C-alpha positions in Angstrom: 134.8 -20.7 149.4 135.6 -17.2 148.1 131.9 -16.4 148.2 131.6 -17.5 151.8 134.6 -15.5 152.8 133.3 -12.4 151.1 129.9 -12.7 152.9 131.7 -13.2 156.3 133.8 -10.0 155.8 130.7 -8.1 154.6 128.8 -9.2 157.8 131.5 -8.1 160.1 131.8 -4.8 158.2 128.1 -4.2 158.5 127.9 -5.0 162.3 131.0 -2.9 163.0 129.4 0.1 161.2 126.2 -0.5 163.1 128.0 -0.4 166.4 129.9 2.7 165.4 126.8 4.5 164.4 125.0 3.9 167.7 128.0 4.7 169.8 127.9 8.2 171.4 130.6 10.5 172.7 130.5 11.8 176.3 129.6 15.2 175.0 126.8 13.8 172.8 125.3 12.0 175.7 125.4 15.0 178.0 124.0 17.4 175.3 121.1 15.1 174.6 120.5 14.7 178.3 120.5 18.5 178.7 117.8 18.8 176.0 115.6 16.0 177.4 115.9 17.3 180.9 115.0 20.8 179.9 112.2 19.7 177.6 110.6 17.6 180.4 111.0 20.4 182.9 108.8 22.8 180.8 106.6 20.3 178.9 105.9 17.2 181.0 102.5 17.7 182.8 103.8 16.3 186.1 107.2 17.9 186.0 106.0 21.4 184.9 103.7 21.4 187.9 106.6 21.0 190.3 105.8 17.5 191.4 109.4 16.4 191.3 112.7 17.7 192.6 113.9 18.2 189.1 117.4 19.2 189.9 117.8 16.1 191.9 116.4 14.0 189.1 119.2 15.2 186.8 121.8 14.5 189.4 120.5 11.0 189.8 120.4 10.2 186.1 123.8 11.6 185.1 125.8 8.7 186.4 123.6 6.3 184.5 124.1 8.4 181.3 127.8 8.3 181.8 127.8 4.5 182.0 125.7 4.0 178.9 127.7 2.7 175.9 125.5 3.5 172.9 122.3 5.1 171.7 120.2 2.0 172.6 121.4 1.9 176.2 121.0 5.7 176.6 117.5 5.6 175.1 116.4 2.9 177.5 117.6 5.1 180.4 115.5 7.9 179.0 112.4 5.7 178.5 112.6 4.3 182.0 113.0 7.8 183.4 110.1 9.2 181.5 107.8 6.2 182.4 108.6 6.9 186.1 107.2 10.4 185.9 103.5 9.3 185.5 100.8 9.1 183.0 100.6 11.6 180.1 96.9 12.3 179.7 95.4 13.6 176.5 95.4 17.4 176.3 92.3 18.7 174.5 93.5 22.3 174.4 97.0 21.7 173.2 96.0 21.9 169.5 94.4 25.3 169.9 97.5 27.0 168.4 97.7 30.8 167.9 97.7 31.8 164.2 100.3 34.5 164.8 103.1 32.5 166.3 106.6 33.9 165.8 108.6 30.7 165.3 112.2 31.8 164.5 113.2 30.5 168.0 111.1 27.4 168.0 113.1 24.2 167.4 112.2 20.7 168.6 113.7 19.0 165.6 116.3 17.4 167.9 113.6 15.1 169.1 113.8 13.3 165.8 117.6 12.9 165.8 118.1 9.2 165.1 121.8 9.5 165.9 120.8 10.3 169.6 117.5 8.6 170.2 115.8 5.4 169.2 112.4 5.7 167.5 110.7 4.8 170.7 112.2 7.8 172.6 111.3 10.2 169.7 107.7 9.0 169.8 107.4 9.4 173.6 108.9 13.0 173.4 106.6 13.8 170.5 103.6 12.6 172.5 104.6 14.8 175.4 104.8 17.9 173.1 101.3 17.1 171.9 100.0 16.7 175.4 102.1 19.2 177.2 101.3 21.1 180.4 99.2 24.1 179.6 98.3 25.4 183.1 98.3 29.1 183.9 101.1 28.9 186.4 104.0 26.6 185.4 106.2 25.9 188.4 109.5 27.0 186.9 108.5 29.9 184.5 105.6 32.2 184.9 104.5 35.0 182.7 104.4 38.5 184.1 101.7 41.0 183.3 103.9 42.6 180.7 104.8 39.3 179.2 108.4 38.5 180.1 108.8 35.4 182.3 109.7 35.2 185.9 112.0 32.2 186.7 110.7 30.7 189.9 111.4 27.9 192.4 115.1 27.5 191.6 117.4 26.6 194.5 120.4 28.8 195.1 123.1 26.3 196.0 125.2 28.6 198.2 127.6 25.9 199.5 129.6 25.9 196.3 128.5 22.4 195.3 129.7 23.3 191.8 133.3 23.1 192.9 132.9 19.7 194.6 131.0 17.8 191.9 131.1 18.1 188.1 127.4 17.1 187.9 126.4 20.3 189.7 128.4 22.3 187.1 126.5 20.5 184.4 123.3 21.3 186.2 124.3 25.0 186.2 124.9 24.9 182.4 121.8 22.9 181.6 119.5 25.2 183.6 120.8 28.3 181.9 120.9 26.8 178.4 117.3 25.7 178.6 116.0 29.0 179.9 117.6 30.7 176.9 116.3 27.8 174.6 112.7 28.4 175.6 112.4 31.9 176.9 114.9 34.2 175.3 113.1 36.1 172.5 116.3 36.9 170.6 117.8 33.4 170.6 117.6 33.4 166.8 119.9 36.5 166.6 122.9 35.1 168.5 126.2 34.9 166.6 126.6 31.3 167.5 123.8 28.7 167.0 122.5 28.0 170.5 122.8 24.2 170.2 126.4 24.6 169.3 127.0 26.7 172.4 125.9 23.7 174.5 128.4 21.4 172.8 131.2 23.9 173.2 130.5 24.7 176.9 130.1 21.2 178.2 133.8 20.5 178.4 134.5 23.9 179.8 132.1 23.4 182.6 133.6 20.0 183.2 137.1 21.5 183.6 135.9 24.4 185.7 137.2 23.0 189.0 138.0 26.2 190.8 136.4 29.6 191.4 138.1 31.4 188.5 137.4 28.8 185.8 133.8 28.4 186.9 133.3 32.2 186.8 134.9 32.3 183.3 132.6 29.5 182.1 129.4 31.1 183.3 130.5 34.5 182.0 131.4 33.1 178.5 128.1 31.3 178.3 126.1 34.4 179.2 128.1 36.5 176.7 127.1 34.2 173.9 123.5 35.5 173.9 124.8 38.8 172.7 122.6 40.9 175.0 123.7 44.2 176.5 121.2 43.8 179.3 123.3 40.9 180.7 125.8 42.0 183.4 129.2 40.6 184.3 128.8 38.2 187.2 132.4 37.8 188.5 133.3 38.5 192.1 135.8 41.1 193.0 139.3 39.8 193.0 138.5 36.4 191.5 138.7 37.2 187.8 140.6 40.4 187.8 141.0 40.8 184.0 137.2 40.9 183.6 135.9 43.3 186.2 139.0 45.5 186.4 139.7 46.0 190.0 139.2 48.3 193.0 141.8 50.9 191.8 141.8 53.0 188.7 143.9 55.5 186.8 142.6 59.1 187.3 141.3 59.4 183.7 138.4 58.4 181.6 139.0 56.6 178.3 137.0 56.5 175.1 137.4 53.9 172.4 137.3 55.4 168.9 138.0 53.2 165.9 139.9 50.8 168.2 142.0 53.6 169.5 141.8 54.1 173.3 142.0 57.9 174.0 142.2 59.8 177.3 139.2 62.1 177.1 138.7 63.4 180.6 140.3 63.7 184.0 138.6 62.2 187.1 141.1 64.2 189.2 143.2 66.9 187.6 146.0 67.0 190.1 146.5 63.2 190.0 146.4 63.1 186.2 149.0 65.9 186.2 151.1 63.9 188.7 151.1 61.0 186.3 151.8 63.2 183.3 148.6 62.1 181.6 147.0 64.4 179.0 143.8 64.7 177.1 144.4 63.1 173.7 147.0 60.5 174.8 146.3 57.3 172.9 146.9 54.1 175.0 148.3 51.4 172.8 149.4 48.8 175.4 148.5 47.8 178.9 151.0 45.4 180.7 152.6 44.7 177.3 149.3 43.6 175.7 148.0 45.7 172.9 144.7 47.4 173.5 143.3 45.9 170.3 144.1 42.4 171.7 142.5 43.3 175.0 139.3 44.4 173.2 139.3 41.2 171.2 139.8 39.1 174.2 137.0 40.8 176.1 134.6 40.0 173.3 134.6 36.4 174.6 133.3 37.4 178.0 131.5 40.7 177.7 127.8 40.4 177.2 127.1 42.9 174.5 124.6 43.3 171.7 127.1 44.9 169.4 130.8 45.7 169.1 130.3 49.3 170.2 128.9 48.1 173.5 131.9 45.8 174.0 134.2 48.8 173.4 132.3 50.9 175.9 132.7 48.3 178.6 136.4 47.8 177.8 137.1 51.5 178.1 135.6 51.4 181.6 137.9 48.7 183.0 141.1 49.0 180.9 143.0 50.9 183.5 141.5 49.3 186.6 143.3 46.7 188.7 143.8 45.2 192.1 147.3 46.7 192.4 149.0 50.1 192.8 150.2 50.7 189.2 150.0 49.6 185.6 152.6 49.6 182.8 151.2 51.4 179.7 152.5 52.5 176.3 150.9 55.5 174.7 151.1 57.9 171.7 151.4 61.6 172.2 151.9 63.9 169.2 153.2 61.1 167.1 155.7 59.8 169.6 155.5 56.5 171.6 156.2 56.5 175.3 156.1 53.9 178.1 155.5 54.5 181.8 153.9 53.1 184.9 150.8 55.0 186.0 149.6 55.0 189.6 146.2 53.6 190.4 144.0 55.0 193.1 140.9 54.1 195.1 137.7 55.9 194.7 138.4 57.7 198.0 141.8 58.9 196.8 140.5 60.1 193.4 137.5 61.8 195.2 135.3 61.5 192.1 133.5 64.8 191.4 129.8 64.4 192.1 127.9 66.2 189.2 126.2 69.3 190.3 122.4 68.9 190.5 120.7 69.6 187.2 119.1 72.9 187.9 118.1 73.6 184.3 116.5 70.4 183.0 115.4 72.2 179.8 116.4 75.5 178.3 116.2 77.6 175.1 119.5 77.8 173.2 120.5 80.4 170.7 118.3 80.8 167.6 115.2 79.8 169.6 116.1 76.1 169.9 114.7 74.2 172.8 116.9 71.6 174.6 115.7 68.9 177.0 118.0 66.7 179.1 115.7 63.6 179.2 117.5 62.3 182.3 116.3 65.3 184.3 112.6 65.6 183.5 110.0 63.9 185.5 106.4 63.3 184.5 104.9 66.0 186.6 107.2 68.6 184.9 106.3 67.8 181.3 103.3 70.1 181.1 105.2 73.2 182.2 108.2 72.3 180.0 106.2 71.8 176.8 104.3 75.0 177.5 107.5 77.0 177.6 109.0 75.2 174.5 106.1 75.0 172.1 107.1 78.2 170.3 110.6 77.1 169.6 111.5 76.5 166.0 112.9 73.1 167.1 113.2 71.0 170.2 116.2 68.7 170.9 115.4 65.7 173.1 118.7 64.4 174.5 118.3 60.6 175.0 121.9 60.1 175.9 120.6 60.5 179.4 118.2 57.9 180.6 114.6 59.2 180.8 112.0 58.6 183.5 108.9 57.2 181.8 108.0 60.6 180.2 107.7 59.5 176.6 103.9 59.0 176.6 103.3 62.4 178.2 105.6 64.3 175.9 104.2 62.6 172.8 100.8 64.1 173.5 102.3 67.4 172.5 104.2 66.1 169.4 101.5 64.0 167.6 98.2 64.9 165.9 96.8 61.4 166.8 97.6 58.1 168.4 100.4 56.3 166.6 101.8 52.8 167.2 105.6 52.8 167.4 106.4 49.3 168.6 105.2 45.7 168.7 106.2 43.3 171.4 107.2 39.6 171.3 106.3 37.6 174.4 106.9 34.0 175.3 104.0 31.6 175.4 104.4 29.6 178.6 101.8 27.1 177.5 104.0 26.2 174.5 107.7 26.9 175.6 109.9 28.1 172.7 107.0 29.8 170.9 106.2 33.5 171.0 103.2 35.7 170.2 102.9 39.3 169.1 101.4 41.8 171.6 100.5 45.4 171.6 99.4 47.4 174.7 98.7 50.9 175.7 102.4 51.3 176.0 103.2 50.5 172.4 101.4 53.6 171.0 101.6 57.3 171.8 99.8 60.5 171.1 96.2 61.6 171.0 93.9 63.6 168.7 95.5 67.1 168.9 95.2 69.8 166.3 97.6 72.0 168.2 100.5 69.6 168.2 104.0 70.9 168.0 104.9 71.5 164.3 108.6 72.4 164.6 111.5 70.0 164.1 111.9 67.3 166.7 115.6 66.2 167.1 116.5 63.1 169.1 120.1 62.6 170.2 121.4 59.1 170.9 124.7 57.2 171.4 126.1 53.9 172.5 124.9 54.2 176.1 121.3 54.8 174.9 119.9 51.5 176.1 116.6 49.7 177.0 114.1 52.3 178.3 116.1 55.0 176.5 115.8 53.2 173.2 112.1 52.5 173.8 111.5 56.2 174.5 113.4 57.1 171.4 111.2 54.9 169.3 108.1 56.6 170.8 109.4 60.1 170.1 110.3 59.1 166.5 106.6 59.1 165.7 106.6 62.9 165.8 105.9 64.1 162.2 109.2 66.1 161.9 111.5 63.9 163.9 115.2 63.3 163.1 117.3 60.9 165.1 121.0 61.8 165.2 124.0 60.0 166.8 125.8 56.7 166.9 124.6 53.1 167.2 122.6 52.5 170.4 123.2 49.6 172.8 120.6 47.3 171.1 119.0 45.9 174.3 115.4 46.7 174.5 112.4 45.3 176.4 111.6 44.3 180.0 114.2 42.0 181.6 114.0 38.6 183.3 116.3 37.9 186.2 117.7 34.6 187.5 120.8 33.0 188.9 123.5 30.6 187.9 124.4 28.0 190.5 126.2 29.7 193.3 123.9 32.8 193.4 125.5 34.6 190.4 122.8 36.9 189.2 122.2 37.3 185.5 119.7 39.2 183.3 118.3 38.7 179.8 116.0 40.8 177.6 112.7 39.1 178.4 110.5 40.7 175.7 111.2 41.3 172.0 110.8 44.9 170.9 110.3 45.6 167.2 109.2 48.5 165.1 105.7 48.1 163.5 107.5 47.0 160.3 109.1 44.1 162.2 112.6 45.7 162.3 114.5 44.4 165.3 115.9 46.8 167.8 117.9 44.1 169.6 121.6 44.2 168.6 120.9 46.7 165.8 119.8 49.6 168.1 117.2 52.1 167.1 116.9 53.6 163.6 119.2 56.6 163.1 118.6 59.2 160.4 121.9 61.0 160.6 125.0 59.1 161.9 127.6 61.1 163.7 130.8 59.5 164.8 132.8 61.6 167.2 136.3 62.6 165.9 139.6 62.5 167.6 139.9 66.3 167.3 136.4 66.8 168.6 137.0 64.5 171.6 140.3 66.2 172.6 138.7 69.6 172.3 135.8 68.5 174.5 133.2 69.3 171.8 129.7 67.7 171.7 129.7 66.8 168.0 126.3 65.1 168.1 124.7 68.2 169.5 126.6 70.4 167.0 125.2 68.4 164.1 121.7 68.7 165.5 122.0 72.5 165.6 123.5 72.6 162.1 120.5 70.6 160.8 118.0 72.8 162.5 119.5 75.9 161.1 119.7 74.7 157.5 
């Protein structure tokens, strides 16, 4: 009798465990659906050609997913869905893989997850991978000539469907998540594992039932790719603490070692009226410490590194949609509190910089100086002719250049030198990337009369994208020295697309690496001499990076 009782208890324990193992949470079901939907979108031969309204397919299947009670029921839904999409024909060219794949981003291991799928589903998905769509023009993602993808044929949803139906919000999240999953070259460098981002954001999109919470959800999601190319997407007045506002204090701020310092006046008389002085250190805004504000902004600001987050924060810290802000600040060791008035752009009357009449010049001690933001291609020849006899030339890349790096490098190099290698997505095998070099990844030509003096490159936190790429090119000069602070860490051509609702976003669409495989993304470009501006230097209005350059030249 005892033996029978023991066997009966063991049977119920086994069956209960079996049921528990196959049961899935709501988030688990939605996450697996997001992955299956995105995989089929880019891999399935019929879907990838655009033969289905794929958004609508997701909207139709989500109620069924919600009603499923366990892995077996959910897997049956997936199997019926996939079977309805048409035959998977054998792909004879799918096995012609590149030998130089970069696979740090590639991960289809979730297909074999036995906690989410039955063996039948895993086998079907595996078969689709082996016989995927390999046409030259996928319907949803096409490669540009340079190599970054263009997201195509995506509806805009301008009627705010995302506020009326939670499944449209899931659609918004799933679209973005899968674009990053398969076409963001730096996915492997994000702070948070990308599959974990999906799990975290599903409940946030579920609860995003109004304009502000939806905007916060899409902004937080985009910030998680840690890419300075990505902009803020909020609308004016909707999420005020993200985009600042339409009024600002009449001063410019700089964040230095987490201290927020007044470094310039936008309008001298208005700054004087508010008793603001160069060197004032803002420690609180509306009773919140500036350190806490910077920390809070990290959740929503898309930035490749912390320096870029601070740069954005200093731009919006004293902006709002009201007439004044309460601040606390330190001046000469004493703490003060006050309300500062905020002004519109018209009231401040921002000074328009005078036209750059001298784009290059010769400084004392026969040192050439070039503002890279002022020089155009047609001016390079005359400029270099005038500066070739200088003992050193300073190229200031703190100003965005205009495609001149290839033309300037002809004067700086004795032969052609490769300075970069590119990583581009393979649209025939989504999630995989190949190395690429073009005429734009090398500079210089055979030139015995190349410039033999010191080449000094100045950079800082606003040096981004084309500025970073140009710096890499000029670093090939034999006597180059790069001086400054960490650059933005967002390099390569961009890909543009929208979240549901027409909210435009951008990602770095190409990976840019040094020839030795060092990443520029997030890290910024290589710096030989690091110069961090000081409080005293900022208050005095000194250009400490330029000063260091001149010091090194004259050693």
